[in-house]
Backbone as CSV, one residue per row, in Angstrom:
resi,resn,N_x,N_y,N_z,CA_x,CA_y,CA_z,C_x,C_y,C_z
1,MET,0.841,-1.181,0.000,0.000,0.000,0.000,0.891,1.251,0.000
2,LYS,0.610,2.166,-0.921,1.380,3.396,-1.006,0.870,4.388,0.032
3,THR,1.801,5.114,0.613,1.427,6.185,1.524,2.119,7.466,1.076
4,LEU,1.477,8.567,1.321,2.015,9.876,0.972,2.870,10.359,2.137
5,VAL,4.166,10.507,1.885,5.100,10.990,2.896,6.017,12.031,2.265
6,ARG,6.627,12.837,3.122,7.631,13.791,2.659,8.991,13.124,2.772
7,PRO,9.628,12.799,1.638,10.901,12.066,1.686,12.017,12.893,2.314
8,LEU,13.005,12.195,2.845,14.124,12.857,3.494,15.235,13.222,2.509
9,HIS,15.239,12.648,1.313,16.366,12.813,0.416,16.147,13.785,-0.743
10,ASP,14.995,13.905,-1.321,14.786,14.708,-2.529,13.980,15.959,-2.216
11,ARG,14.448,16.749,-1.282,13.717,17.935,-0.845,14.288,19.194,-1.471
12,VAL,13.403,20.167,-1.703,13.864,21.506,-2.049,13.517,22.428,-0.883
13,LEU,12.259,22.459,-0.485,11.871,23.217,0.712,11.529,22.251,1.839
14,ALA,10.346,21.681,1.773,9.923,20.773,2.847,9.659,19.361,2.340
15,GLY,9.781,19.126,1.049,9.585,17.794,0.503,8.162,17.455,0.120
16,VAL,7.269,18.420,0.192,5.859,18.159,-0.126,5.693,17.756,-1.586
17,LEU,6.251,18.527,-2.490,6.077,18.249,-3.915,6.821,16.990,-4.335
18,SER,7.944,16.726,-3.723,8.677,15.492,-3.998,7.873,14.280,-3.537
19,GLY,7.234,14.398,-2.393,6.389,13.314,-1.898,5.190,13.066,-2.792
20,ILE,4.587,14.133,-3.267,3.451,14.001,-4.186,3.909,13.350,-5.488
21,ALA,5.081,13.746,-5.976,5.616,13.168,-7.208,5.864,11.672,-7.052
22,GLN,6.416,11.271,-5.930,6.636,9.842,-5.687,5.311,9.092,-5.593
23,TYR,4.333,9.710,-4.970,3.033,9.064,-4.780,2.320,8.819,-6.109
24,VAL,2.387,9.791,-7.023,1.714,9.648,-8.318,2.653,9.134,-9.403
25,GLN,3.887,8.763,-9.019,4.893,8.202,-9.914,5.189,9.107,-11.099
26,MET,5.518,10.358,-10.787,5.921,11.338,-11.801,7.292,11.884,-11.421
27,ASP,7.906,12.564,-12.357,9.164,13.230,-12.072,8.897,14.436,-11.176
28,ALA,9.722,14.609,-10.159,9.523,15.700,-9.206,9.629,17.067,-9.875
29,THR,10.461,17.186,-10.888,10.608,18.463,-11.588,9.312,18.858,-12.282
30,VAL,8.625,17.904,-12.868,7.348,18.183,-13.535,6.317,18.651,-12.520
31,VAL,6.257,17.989,-11.380,5.310,18.370,-10.333,5.632,19.778,-9.824
32,ARG,6.904,20.078,-9.646,7.301,21.412,-9.185,6.944,22.488,-10.200
33,LEU,7.157,22.207,-11.482,6.799,23.178,-12.528,5.289,23.397,-12.591
34,LEU,4.516,22.320,-12.466,3.058,22.455,-12.437,2.608,23.280,-11.230
35,PHE,3.241,23.052,-10.094,2.897,23.801,-8.887,3.189,25.290,-9.069
36,VAL,4.344,25.616,-9.628,4.694,27.031,-9.847,3.734,27.667,-10.834
37,ALA,3.372,26.942,-11.885,2.418,27.483,-12.859,1.068,27.755,-12.192
38,LEU,0.571,26.802,-11.414,-0.698,26.997,-10.716,-0.600,28.109,-9.673
39,LEU,0.558,28.202,-9.046,0.795,29.257,-8.053,0.645,30.633,-8.697
40,LEU,1.238,30.799,-9.865,1.183,32.094,-10.556,-0.198,32.377,-11.153
41,ILE,-0.837,31.347,-11.674,-2.158,31.529,-12.293,-3.211,31.920,-11.263
42,THR,-3.145,31.322,-10.068,-4.187,31.569,-9.060,-3.890,32.764,-8.164
43,GLY,-2.785,33.422,-8.373,-2.494,34.598,-7.561,-1.744,34.276,-6.287
44,VAL,-0.986,33.231,-6.257,-0.061,32.820,-5.207,-0.731,32.305,-3.933
45,MET,-1.610,33.052,-3.332,-2.097,32.713,-1.984,-2.782,31.348,-1.840
46,PRO,-3.681,30.936,-2.715,-4.341,29.640,-2.465,-3.348,28.473,-2.406
47,PHE,-2.445,28.410,-3.368,-1.514,27.285,-3.392,-0.400,27.447,-2.365
48,ALA,-0.021,28.642,-2.037,0.966,28.852,-0.974,0.387,28.391,0.358
49,PHE,-0.878,28.709,0.595,-1.548,28.265,1.818,-1.645,26.741,1.859
50,LEU,-2.001,26.124,0.733,-2.105,24.660,0.682,-0.753,23.990,0.899
51,TYR,0.312,24.597,0.387,1.647,24.043,0.582,2.028,24.059,2.065
52,VAL,1.806,25.186,2.718,2.127,25.297,4.139,1.271,24.322,4.943
53,LEU,0.016,24.198,4.596,-0.866,23.249,5.269,-0.374,21.810,5.074
54,ALA,0.087,21.495,3.870,0.570,20.145,3.575,1.825,19.813,4.372
55,ILE,2.638,20.813,4.685,3.829,20.579,5.501,3.438,19.978,6.848
56,PHE,2.346,20.457,7.414,1.915,19.976,8.717,1.084,18.695,8.651
57,ILE,0.436,18.439,7.526,-0.438,17.274,7.406,0.317,16.025,6.942
58,ILE,1.197,16.170,5.947,1.906,15.021,5.383,3.099,14.690,6.283
59,PRO,3.182,13.456,6.772,4.281,13.109,7.684,5.608,12.932,6.950
60,ASN,6.700,13.069,7.692,8.021,12.788,7.157,8.200,11.301,6.940
61,GLU,9.059,10.962,6.006,9.418,9.574,5.770,10.172,9.032,6.989
62,VAL,9.894,7.818,7.350,10.566,7.198,8.489,11.798,6.457,7.961
63,LYS,12.941,6.691,8.599,14.162,5.975,8.195,13.999,4.495,8.512
64,SER,14.393,3.676,7.538,14.274,2.226,7.780,15.623,1.574,7.879
């Protein structure tokens, strides 16, 4: 079963977009570019708020 986590290795800020990319099996760069495009199209605040919220909701990856 796949779980959405913020990875410890492929982070730029908090690892939210990298975790989403791993979860949907996409390249992290594509997810980051889509996020920036949506951020600019919507006027920054909605997606910036969702990103900060996701930092607190999505757990960190557990070292195994």
